[in-house]
C-alpha positions in Angstrom: 2.4 16.6 -17.5 2.6 15.1 -13.6 0.0 12.8 -12.1 -0.9 11.5 -9.1 -1.4 7.9 -9.5 -2.9 5.5 -6.6 -2.1 1.8 -7.3 -4.0 0.0 -4.7 -4.7 -3.9 -4.6 -5.6 -6.5 -1.6 -2.6 -7.9 0.4 -0.3 -10.0 -1.3 -0.5 -8.2 -4.5 3.2 -7.2 -5.0 2.3 -3.2 -4.3 5.9 -3.1 -2.5 7.5 -5.1 -4.9 5.9 -3.5 -8.2 6.9 0.3 -6.4 10.7 -0.8 -6.2 10.7 -2.1 -9.8 9.0 1.2 -10.7 12.1 3.0 -8.5 14.4 0.5 -10.7 13.2 1.6 -14.0 13.5 5.3 -13.0 17.1 4.7 -11.7 17.9 2.6 -15.4 17.2 6.2 -17.0 19.3 8.2 -14.6 16.5 9.6 -12.9 16.3 10.1 -9.2 13.4 8.7 -6.9 12.3 9.8 -3.5 10.9 6.6 -2.0 8.5 7.2 1.0 6.4 5.6 3.7 4.3 6.7 6.3 6.3 6.5 9.6 3.4 4.4 11.2 4.7 1.7 9.1 8.0 0.2 11.4 7.0 -3.6 10.3 10.2 -3.6 8.5 12.5 -1.4 10.3 12.8 2.3 10.1 13.6 3.7 6.5 12.9 0.7 4.6 10.6 -0.3 2.1 11.0 -4.5 1.9 8.2 -6.2 -0.1 7.3 -10.0 0.6 9.4 -11.5 -2.1 12.2 -9.8 -0.8 13.1 -6.9 -2.5 13.7 -4.3 -0.2 15.2 0.3 -0.7 15.3 2.8 1.2 13.4 5.8 2.2 12.6 8.6 3.9 9.3 9.3 6.1 6.0 11.1 4.7 6.0 13.0 7.8 9.7 14.4 6.8 8.3 15.8 3.0 7.8 19.4 4.7 10.0 21.3 2.1 9.2 21.6 -1.3 13.3 21.7 -1.8 13.6 18.6 -0.8 10.9 16.9 -3.1 12.5 19.2 -6.3 15.8 17.2 -6.0 13.7 14.7 -7.4 12.0 13.1 -10.7 9.4 10.9 -9.1 8.1 10.4 -5.5 6.8 6.8 -4.7 4.7 6.3 -1.5 4.6 3.0 -0.3 1.8 1.6 2.4 -0.5 5.0 1.1 -3.4 3.8 2.9 -2.0 4.9 6.4 -1.8 8.7 4.9 -3.7 11.3 6.4 -5.9 13.6 4.4 -3.2 16.1 4.7 -0.6 14.1 3.7 -2.5 12.8 0.7 -2.7 16.9 0.2 0.8 17.5 0.3 1.0 14.8 -3.0 -1.3 16.5 -4.7 0.2 20.0 -4.3 4.1 17.7 -5.2 2.2 16.6 -8.3 0.4 20.0 -9.0 2.1 22.9 -8.0 5.7 20.9 -8.2 5.2 19.0 -11.3 6.4 15.9 -10.1 4.6 12.6 -10.7 3.7 10.8 -7.3 3.4 7.2 -7.7 1.3 5.9 -4.6 0.3 2.3 -3.6 -1.5 0.9 -0.7 -4.7 -0.9 0.2 -8.3 0.3 -0.6 -10.0 -1.0 2.1 -9.2 -2.4 5.9 -10.2 -5.8 7.1 -13.9 -5.0 7.8 -14.2 -3.8 4.2 -13.6 0.3 5.1 -11.7 3.1 3.5 -8.5 3.7 5.4 -8.0 8.0 5.7 -5.4 7.4 2.8 -6.7 5.3 0.6 -10.2 7.2 0.6 -8.8 10.5 -0.6 -6.6 8.7 -3.3 -9.6 7.3 -4.2 -11.1 10.7 -4.5 -8.2 13.1 -5.8 -5.8 10.7 -7.6 -5.4 11.4 -11.4 -5.3 7.6 -12.1 -6.5 4.5 -10.2 -5.2 1.1 -11.3 -6.0 -2.3 -9.1 -2.6 -4.5 -8.5 -5.0 -8.0 -8.8 -4.2 -10.8 -6.7 -6.3 -14.0 -6.3 -8.3 -15.9 -3.3 -8.0 -19.5 -2.8 -10.7 -20.3 -5.0 -8.5 -18.8 -7.8 -11.5 -15.6 -8.4 -10.0 -12.0 -7.8 -9.0 -11.4 -4.2 -10.6 -7.8 -3.1 -11.0 -8.2 0.4 -8.1 -8.2 3.1 -9.0 -10.6 5.7 -7.7 -10.0 9.4 -7.3 -13.9 10.8 -6.4 -14.7 14.8 -6.4 -18.0 16.0 -7.6 -19.8 12.6 -10.5 -17.8 12.5 -11.3 -14.5 10.2 -12.2 -11.7 12.6 -14.5 -8.6 11.6 -14.1 -6.3 15.0 -11.1 -4.6 16.1 -8.8 -1.9 15.8 -8.4 -0.9 11.9 -4.6 -0.5 11.8 -2.8 -4.0 13.2 0.6 -4.2 11.3 1.2 -7.8 10.5 1.7 -9.8 7.3 1.2 -13.5 6.0 0.6 -14.5 9.9 -2.5 -12.3 10.5 -3.8 -11.1 6.9 -5.1 -12.9 3.8 -6.8 -12.0 0.6 -9.8 -13.4 -0.4 -12.6 -12.9 -2.6 -15.8 -10.8 -1.3 -17.9 -13.8 -1.2 -15.2 -16.0 1.1 -14.5 -12.7 3.4 -18.5 -12.5 3.6 -18.6 -16.1 4.8 -15.1 -15.9 6.7 -14.2 -18.9 4.4 -10.5 -19.3 4.7 -10.7 -22.7 2.6 -7.3 -23.6 1.7 -5.6 -21.4 3.8 -7.4 -22.4 7.0 -4.8 -25.6 7.3 -1.9 -22.6 7.6 -3.8 -20.5 10.1 -4.6 -23.0 12.4 -1.6 -23.0 14.3 -1.9 -19.2 15.0 
């Protein structure tokens, strides 16, 4: 029985690396995987999913999944950066699972730098059959749950929800240090921004 999985984690928790490794596991078993990302995510180039540790693979855009016949060619659909999906796109994933019986594994953030849901993460949290956390840690050693936007060496909590960036713009903190705007050992790395 196919399921919709949502695997969420703070930035830097190896979600994309995990997605690529799951794709590899399917390939080892001679099964085909459709790797997908929202077209909005162009940080690493078009039609490329790339992890911070250097793993990469080709993908298609979520916006191109307009035909059941295309999706039926695959044994699994993996979605990276799923927080950027719209409600309608999450409904498409539900359709793939419920009507086409193809498992979907979506990876993304739970919340933005303000602590608010993205549209995609909101609906995945509501509709996924299985929700799993991919964990990482704060500079203090506690579990990091908050994505923190950093500009000029300082934590910011206002601005546009979606600003693409990596280590140069974001750091994961525990809730306490996010609330206090305390970059701790990350401060030295961010002051040059």
